[in-house]
C-alpha positions in Angstrom: 0.0 0.0 0.0 1.4 3.4 -1.0 -0.3 6.8 -0.7 2.1 7.9 -3.5 0.6 5.3 -5.8 -2.8 7.0 -5.5 -2.2 10.7 -6.1 -5.2 12.9 -5.4 -7.1 10.3 -3.4 -8.1 11.2 0.1 -9.1 7.7 1.3 -8.1 4.1 0.9 -10.3 1.4 -0.6 -10.5 -2.2 0.7 -8.2 -3.2 -2.1 -5.5 -0.8 -0.7 -5.5 -2.5 2.7 -3.1 -5.3 3.2 -3.1 -6.6 6.8 0.2 -8.4 6.5 1.9 -5.2 5.1 0.3 -3.2 7.9 1.5 -5.6 10.5 5.0 -5.6 9.2 4.9 -1.8 9.2 3.8 -1.4 12.8 6.0 -4.2 14.1 9.2 -2.4 12.9 11.6 -1.0 15.6 12.5 2.6 15.5 16.3 3.0 16.1 17.5 6.3 17.7 20.7 6.1 15.6 18.7 6.6 12.5 17.4 10.0 13.7 20.4 12.0 15.0 18.3 15.0 16.1 15.9 12.9 18.2 16.5 12.8 22.0 15.0 9.4 22.5 12.6 6.7 21.3 9.6 5.7 23.5 7.5 2.8 22.4 8.8 3.3 18.8 7.8 7.0 18.9 10.6 9.5 18.2 10.9 12.1 20.9 12.5 15.4 20.1 13.5 18.3 22.5 12.4 21.6 21.1 15.4 23.6 22.4 17.8 21.0 20.9 16.0 21.4 17.5 16.1 25.2 17.7 19.9 25.2 18.5 20.8 22.8 15.7 23.1 24.3 13.1 22.0 22.3 10.1 18.4 23.6 9.7 17.7 21.7 6.5 18.6 18.4 8.2 16.4 19.3 11.2 13.5 20.0 8.9 14.0 16.9 6.8 14.3 14.4 9.7 10.6 14.6 10.8 9.5 14.4 7.2 11.5 11.2 6.8 10.1 9.9 10.1 6.5 10.5 8.8 7.1 9.1 5.4 9.4 6.2 6.0 9.8 5.8 9.8 7.4 5.4 12.7 4.9 8.0 11.3 4.7 9.9 14.6 7.0 12.3 16.5 6.7 14.1 19.8 8.4 17.5 20.3 8.8 18.2 24.0 8.8 21.9 24.8 7.4 22.9 21.3 5.2 25.5 23.0 7.2 27.2 25.8 4.1 29.1 26.8 1.5 26.4 27.7 -1.2 28.9 28.3 -1.5 29.3 24.5 -2.2 25.6 24.2 -4.7 25.8 27.1 -6.5 28.7 25.5 -6.8 26.9 22.1 -7.9 23.8 23.9 -10.7 25.7 25.6 -11.8 27.2 22.3 -12.0 23.8 20.7 -13.8 22.3 23.7 -16.4 25.2 23.5 -16.8 24.6 19.7 -17.4 20.9 20.3 -19.9 21.5 23.1 -21.7 24.1 20.9 -22.0 21.6 18.0 -23.2 18.8 20.3 -25.7 21.1 21.9 -27.1 22.3 18.6 -28.7 18.9 17.8 -26.9 18.9 14.4 -26.2 15.5 12.9 -22.4 14.9 13.0 -20.8 15.2 9.6 -24.0 16.7 8.0 -22.6 20.2 7.9 -19.5 21.1 5.9 -16.6 22.1 8.0 -14.3 25.0 7.3 -10.6 24.6 8.1 -9.7 28.2 8.3 -9.5 30.8 11.0 -13.0 31.9 10.1 -14.1 28.4 11.0 -14.8 29.6 14.6 -11.4 29.5 16.3 -10.5 33.0 15.3 -13.7 34.7 16.4 -13.7 32.8 19.7 -10.1 33.5 20.5 -10.9 36.6 22.4 -8.2 38.5 20.5 -9.3 41.9 19.2 -9.7 41.6 15.4 -9.5 37.8 15.6 -6.3 35.7 15.5 -4.0 38.4 14.2 -3.6 36.9 10.7 -5.8 39.5 9.2 -8.9 37.4 8.8 -10.8 39.4 11.5 -13.8 38.3 13.4 -16.4 36.0 11.9 -19.2 38.0 10.2 -22.8 37.4 11.2 -24.1 34.2 9.8 -20.7 32.6 9.4 -19.3 29.9 11.6 
């Protein structure tokens, strides 16, 4: 199974799924030596330290390594300390939790309404920041969500 062999497709069909190939993929062992910028491996997940990545001299290698991990390696990475100010993460989490609660409380059928994946999709307007998120999209206009 290869995503590259199906350009433009956003889903897999039953024919694309090979349980033996999947099993072989997830049973592989991730070796720290193959990822020189990683700090450790925990349960086959690469763990990076944000400060170490920021301090690295070879920026291209730092950028390429997680891409290689996603494409050919374990498919997952953790970056400890990626957000030095955790209050930002807490605020965004609160906004998402409010959006989820609002959607659940509306009685809408899950998946029946198209989702927007932009700032105007609700996060920006609910961020509490004057003028929205600061990317120039501004607050959501009436009737938008």
